[in-house]
C-alpha positions as CSV (number, residue, x, y, z in Angstrom):
1,X,-146.9,36.1,-35.0
2,X,-145.1,38.4,-32.5
3,X,-145.6,36.0,-29.7
4,X,-144.2,33.1,-31.7
5,X,-141.0,35.0,-32.5
6,X,-140.5,36.0,-28.9
7,X,-140.9,32.4,-27.9
8,X,-138.3,31.3,-30.5
9,X,-135.6,33.9,-29.6
10,X,-134.0,32.0,-26.6
11,X,-133.8,28.9,-28.7
12,X,-132.1,30.7,-31.6
13,X,-129.6,32.4,-29.2
14,X,-128.8,29.0,-27.6
15,X,-128.2,27.5,-31.0
16,X,-126.0,30.4,-32.0
17,X,-123.8,30.0,-29.0
18,X,-123.5,26.2,-29.5
19,X,-122.4,26.5,-33.1
20,X,-119.8,29.3,-32.4
21,X,-117.9,28.4,-29.2
22,X,-114.7,29.9,-30.5
23,X,-116.2,33.4,-30.5
24,X,-116.0,33.4,-26.7
25,X,-113.5,36.2,-25.9
26,X,-112.3,34.5,-22.7
27,X,-111.5,31.3,-24.5
28,X,-109.7,33.2,-27.3
29,X,-107.6,35.0,-24.7
30,X,-106.7,31.7,-23.0
31,X,-105.7,30.2,-26.4
32,X,-103.5,33.2,-27.2
33,X,-101.8,33.0,-23.8
34,X,-101.2,29.3,-24.1
35,X,-99.6,29.8,-27.6
36,X,-97.4,32.5,-26.2
37,X,-96.3,30.3,-23.3
38,X,-95.5,27.5,-25.8
39,X,-93.4,29.9,-27.9
40,X,-91.5,31.1,-24.9
41,X,-90.8,27.6,-23.8
42,X,-89.4,26.8,-27.2
43,X,-87.2,29.9,-27.1
44,X,-85.9,29.0,-23.6
45,X,-85.2,25.5,-24.8
46,X,-83.3,26.8,-27.8
47,X,-81.3,29.2,-25.7
48,X,-80.4,26.3,-23.3
49,X,-79.2,24.2,-26.3
50,X,-77.3,27.1,-27.7
51,X,-75.6,27.7,-24.4
52,X,-74.6,24.0,-24.2
53,X,-73.3,24.2,-27.8
54,X,-71.3,27.3,-26.8
55,X,-69.8,25.5,-23.8
56,X,-68.9,22.6,-26.0
57,X,-67.3,24.9,-28.6
58,X,-65.3,26.7,-25.9
59,X,-64.0,23.3,-24.7
60,X,-63.0,22.3,-28.2
61,X,-61.2,25.6,-28.6
62,X,-59.3,25.1,-25.4
63,X,-58.2,21.7,-26.6
64,X,-57.1,23.2,-29.9
65,X,-55.2,25.9,-28.2
66,X,-53.4,23.3,-26.1
67,X,-52.5,21.3,-29.2
68,X,-51.3,24.4,-30.9
69,X,-49.0,25.2,-28.0
70,X,-47.6,21.7,-28.0
71,X,-46.9,22.0,-31.7
72,X,-45.2,25.3,-31.2
73,X,-43.0,23.9,-28.5
74,X,-42.1,20.9,-30.7
75,X,-41.4,23.3,-33.7
76,X,-39.2,25.4,-31.5
77,X,-37.2,22.4,-30.3
78,X,-36.8,21.1,-33.9
79,X,-35.7,24.6,-35.1
80,X,-33.1,24.7,-32.3
81,X,-31.8,21.2,-33.3
82,X,-31.5,22.4,-36.9
83,X,-29.7,25.6,-35.9
84,X,-27.3,23.6,-33.8
85,X,-26.7,21.1,-36.6
86,X,-26.0,23.6,-39.3
87,X,-24.8,26.6,-37.3
88,X,-21.1,25.7,-37.5
89,X,-21.4,24.7,-41.2
90,X,-23.1,28.0,-42.1
91,X,-20.5,30.0,-40.3
92,X,-17.7,28.2,-42.2
93,X,-19.5,28.7,-45.5
94,X,-19.9,32.5,-44.9
95,X,-16.4,32.9,-43.4
96,X,-13.6,34.7,-45.2
97,X,-10.8,32.2,-44.4
98,X,-9.4,29.5,-46.7
99,X,-12.2,27.4,-48.2
100,X,-13.5,25.4,-45.3
101,X,-16.6,23.2,-45.1
102,X,-17.7,21.1,-42.2
103,X,-20.6,18.8,-42.7
104,X,-21.9,15.3,-42.4
105,X,-24.5,14.2,-44.9
106,X,-25.7,10.7,-44.3
107,X,-25.8,8.2,-47.2
108,X,-27.4,4.7,-47.1
109,X,-25.9,1.6,-48.5
110,X,-27.6,-1.8,-48.1
111,X,-30.0,-0.3,-45.5
112,X,-27.1,1.0,-43.3
113,X,-26.5,4.6,-42.6
114,X,-23.0,6.0,-43.1
115,X,-21.7,9.4,-42.7
116,X,-19.5,11.2,-45.1
117,X,-17.8,13.4,-42.5
118,X,-15.9,16.4,-43.7
119,X,-13.4,18.4,-41.6
120,X,-11.8,21.7,-42.5
121,X,-11.4,21.1,-46.2
122,X,-8.9,22.7,-48.5
123,X,-6.2,21.4,-50.8
124,X,-7.7,22.3,-54.2
125,X,-5.8,25.6,-54.2
126,X,-3.8,27.8,-51.9
127,X,-5.9,30.9,-52.3
128,X,-9.0,31.7,-50.3
129,X,-12.3,31.6,-52.4
130,X,-13.8,35.0,-53.4
131,X,-17.1,36.1,-51.8
132,X,-18.8,35.3,-55.1
133,X,-17.4,31.8,-55.2
134,X,-18.5,31.3,-51.6
135,X,-22.0,32.5,-52.4
136,X,-22.4,30.3,-55.5
137,X,-21.0,27.3,-53.6
138,X,-23.2,28.1,-50.6
139,X,-26.4,28.2,-52.6
140,X,-25.7,24.7,-54.1
141,X,-24.8,23.3,-50.7
142,X,-27.9,24.8,-49.1
143,X,-30.0,23.1,-51.8
144,X,-28.4,19.8,-51.0
145,X,-29.1,20.2,-47.3
146,X,-32.7,21.1,-48.1
147,X,-33.1,17.9,-50.1
148,X,-33.4,19.8,-53.5
149,X,-31.0,17.4,-55.1
150,X,-31.6,18.4,-58.7
151,X,-31.0,22.1,-57.9
152,X,-27.9,21.1,-55.9
153,X,-26.6,19.1,-58.9
154,X,-27.1,22.0,-61.3
155,X,-25.5,24.4,-58.8
156,X,-22.3,22.3,-58.2
157,X,-21.9,21.6,-61.9
158,X,-22.2,25.4,-62.7
159,X,-19.7,26.1,-59.9
160,X,-17.2,23.7,-61.3
161,X,-17.6,25.0,-64.8
162,X,-17.2,28.6,-63.7
163,X,-14.5,28.2,-61.0
164,X,-12.6,25.0,-62.0
165,X,-9.5,26.2,-60.1
166,X,-11.3,27.4,-56.9
167,X,-10.1,26.1,-53.6
168,X,-13.6,24.8,-53.1
169,X,-13.6,22.8,-56.4
170,X,-12.7,19.5,-54.7
171,X,-15.5,20.0,-52.2
172,X,-18.0,20.9,-55.0
173,X,-17.0,17.8,-56.9
174,X,-17.4,15.6,-53.8
175,X,-20.8,17.0,-52.9
176,X,-21.9,16.7,-56.6
177,X,-21.2,13.0,-56.1
178,X,-23.3,13.0,-52.9
179,X,-26.2,14.7,-54.7
180,X,-26.1,12.1,-57.4
181,X,-25.8,9.3,-54.8
182,X,-28.9,10.3,-52.8
183,X,-30.8,10.7,-56.1
184,X,-29.9,7.1,-56.9
185,X,-28.0,8.2,-60.0
186,X,-25.2,5.7,-59.2
187,X,-23.3,5.9,-62.5
188,X,-23.0,9.7,-62.2
189,X,-22.2,9.4,-58.5
190,X,-19.3,6.9,-59.2
191,X,-18.0,9.2,-61.9
192,X,-18.0,12.2,-59.6
193,X,-16.2,10.4,-56.8
194,X,-13.6,9.1,-59.2
195,X,-13.0,12.6,-60.4
196,X,-12.2,13.7,-56.8
197,X,-9.6,10.9,-56.5
198,X,-8.1,11.6,-59.9
199,X,-7.9,15.4,-59.8
200,X,-7.4,16.0,-56.1
201,X,-5.8,12.8,-54.7
202,X,-4.4,14.8,-51.7
203,X,-7.7,16.5,-50.9
204,X,-9.2,16.0,-47.5
205,X,-12.2,14.9,-49.4
206,X,-10.3,12.0,-51.0
207,X,-11.0,9.5,-48.1
208,X,-14.7,10.3,-48.2
209,X,-14.8,10.1,-52.0
210,X,-13.2,6.6,-52.0
211,X,-15.5,5.5,-49.2
212,X,-18.6,6.7,-51.1
213,X,-17.3,5.2,-54.3
214,X,-17.3,1.8,-52.5
215,X,-20.9,2.4,-51.3
216,X,-21.9,3.3,-54.8
217,X,-20.4,0.1,-56.2
218,X,-22.4,-1.8,-53.6
219,X,-25.6,-0.2,-54.8
220,X,-24.6,-1.1,-58.4
221,X,-24.1,-4.7,-57.1
222,X,-20.5,-4.6,-58.2
223,X,-19.5,-6.5,-55.1
224,X,-15.9,-7.5,-55.9
225,X,-15.1,-3.9,-57.0
226,X,-16.8,-2.5,-53.9
227,X,-14.9,-4.8,-51.6
228,X,-11.6,-3.8,-53.2
229,X,-12.4,-0.1,-52.9
230,X,-13.4,-0.3,-49.3
231,X,-10.4,-2.4,-48.5
232,X,-8.2,0.2,-50.1
233,X,-9.8,2.9,-47.9
234,X,-8.8,1.0,-44.7
235,X,-5.2,0.6,-46.0
236,X,-4.7,4.0,-47.5
237,X,-6.3,6.1,-44.8
238,X,-5.9,4.1,-41.6
239,X,-7.3,5.7,-38.4
240,X,-9.7,8.0,-40.3
241,X,-13.5,7.9,-39.9
242,X,-13.7,6.8,-43.5
243,X,-11.5,3.8,-42.8
244,X,-13.6,2.8,-39.8
245,X,-16.8,3.1,-41.8
246,X,-15.2,1.1,-44.7
247,X,-14.2,-1.7,-42.3
248,X,-17.6,-1.8,-40.8
249,X,-19.2,-2.1,-44.2
250,X,-16.8,-4.7,-45.3
251,X,-17.9,-7.0,-42.4
252,X,-21.5,-6.8,-43.5
253,X,-20.9,-7.8,-47.1
254,X,-21.9,-11.4,-47.5
255,X,-19.0,-13.7,-48.5
256,X,-20.8,-15.0,-51.6
257,X,-21.5,-11.4,-52.7
258,X,-17.8,-10.7,-53.2
259,X,-17.2,-13.6,-55.6
């Protein structure tokens, strides 16, 4: 029996090795090294990708910075234009002299732009407006410049109610009409411009008020009345900017529209 076991031992060992090859420590070591190398390669590949992504992000950031700088330059240029446009007007509004306002707010009639230019306006009274009057008036006018027309309308109406005899009253009444006009409230605009002509016929705003009354009548499709109003501007205020604008607008009214 001992001899038979001894004879079978090599065979059993050979079979054991054949059925458990993974138990070879050298092979296990090689497998472990290969797995570690594979992991390192993946890590390196990921780092390369991350580096490429970082480079791309940095490029995008540089482009964004460039666009921001361009926008800043454009904004600075626009701000300068606005300061130049309203600088003189703001100085007059805050000045302590006789009520003066210089402005040009464009109105459109029949698709054409027209300016309602105002020079140094006075004529509603001989006394300079008080600082409070100037402040209230200035707030309403600032709202008009900013396009807050409903606020401007309320502001000018409150001013006229509180300071009906102010030297700025004719100006306030005119700009009230402008605020109605740009809001397409043409009936109210026409009434406001007529009030200027009725209460302050000698005001420096009178030519502008009559001109804008004509524009308003055009918007209301009251063509014969508009033609008569604009024609009166050219005859009553010859040589003025209002007369020139009225004559230009008259030439563009179709003949059949005035009948």
